[in-house]
N, C-alpha and C positions, 0 to 999 in steps of 0.2 A: 359766404366764402368758406371754402373747404380748407382743412388743415394743410393739404398738399399745396394749394395755391399760396397760402401764407408762407410756407417753408420755401417754395420756389421763389417767391418775391423777395424774401429775406436773403436768399443765396445770391440772387442777381444783384441786389443792392450791396451786399458785402463784397462781391467780386468787383463791382465798379469802384467802391471805396478803396479796395486794395490796389487797384490799378492806378488810381489818382495818387495814393500815398507813395507808391513806387516811383511814379513819374516826378513827384515833387521832391523826392529825396535825392541825394547825390548819386549821379549815374555810374560812378566807378569806385570799386573797392579792390584791395589786394590782400592776400594772406600767404604767409610763408611758414612752411612746416619743415623741420629738420628730419630727414629720413634716417639719420644715424641713430637718433635717440627717440624719435616719435614725438618730439616736443615742438611747440611754437618757437619761432625765431624772432625774438625781440631785438630792437636796435639796428635793423637793416635800413639804410637810407635808400629811398626809392624816388626816382624822378619820373615825371610824365611829360611827354613831348608830342607835338602834332606835326605831321608831315605837311609842309607848306612849300609848294614849288619843288625845289631840289634840296631843301634844308629841313632840319628838325627844329621846330620852335619850342623852347621850354614853356611849359604851362604851370607846373606845380612840383612840389617836392614834399616829402614827409618821411617819417621814421616809424617802422612797425612798433606797435605797443607790446605789452607783456603777453598778449595772445597771438602775437605775430601778425597783427592786422593793421591796416589803415582803412578805416570805414568810409572815409570821404576824401578821395584823392583828387577829384576834379575840382577846379576853382569854383567857388560857390556862386559868384555873380557873373559868370561867363556862360554864354549859351553853349549847349552840348550839340555840336554839329557833326554831321556824317563826315567820314574821312578816315585816314590812316593814322593811328596813334602808336606810340612806343612807350612802354614802361620799362625802366632800367633799374634792376636790383643791384646795389653795390655790395655784392657778396664777399669780395676780397677784404673789405674793411671788417665785416662781420666775423669772418674766420680768423683774421689777424687778432681781433680783440679776444677771441676764444682760444688763442694759441694753437691754431690748426692751419695746415696748409690747404690750398685749394688750387684747382686747375682753372677755375673760372673767376677772375677778379670782378667781373660784372656780367649780368645776364640780361640782355635786351629781349623783350617780348613785344613783337610787333603784331598789332591786331587791327581789324577794320570794323568801324562802326557804320552800320547801314540803317539801323532803326534807333533813332535818338530818344524814343519813348521807353526804351528798355534799360535795365540795369546790367552793367558789365562787371563781372567779378573775375579777377585774374589770380588764381592760386598758383603758388610755386612750391613744388616738392623738391627739396634741396639736400644734396650731400656734397662733400668736398670734390668729388670727381664726376658728378652727374646731376642732372635735374630733369624735371618734367613739369609741364604746365598744361592747362586746358581752360576752356570757357566754363566758369562756374556760374552759380546762380545766387 
């Protein structure tokens, strides 16, 4: 065996392990950063809902930690299915606790899951009068 063969075999094995670990972990996380001060936003209540027929079905809720994160928002014992989901950030409560006004009392982020073997990360960049979000990793 050559050294190149061993390195390639190790890389393939490591890649397979990484994919399995990712698939086995919680498929959904969120992160909120305050654009005014560049700091994480702890204490924001977040809900997760799934679009079923004409309604939004509640699935989970959580509160961002000191790093502004919820690492595992999807319910642990529930299958992650393809479909349309909504994460709602309760930003009005957060700004009120911090004695700040805001134009957005809550921010719904609707997204579509097509590949259930992938991780979905929803970051929210927040200020009192604006926000931005994107699909993170």
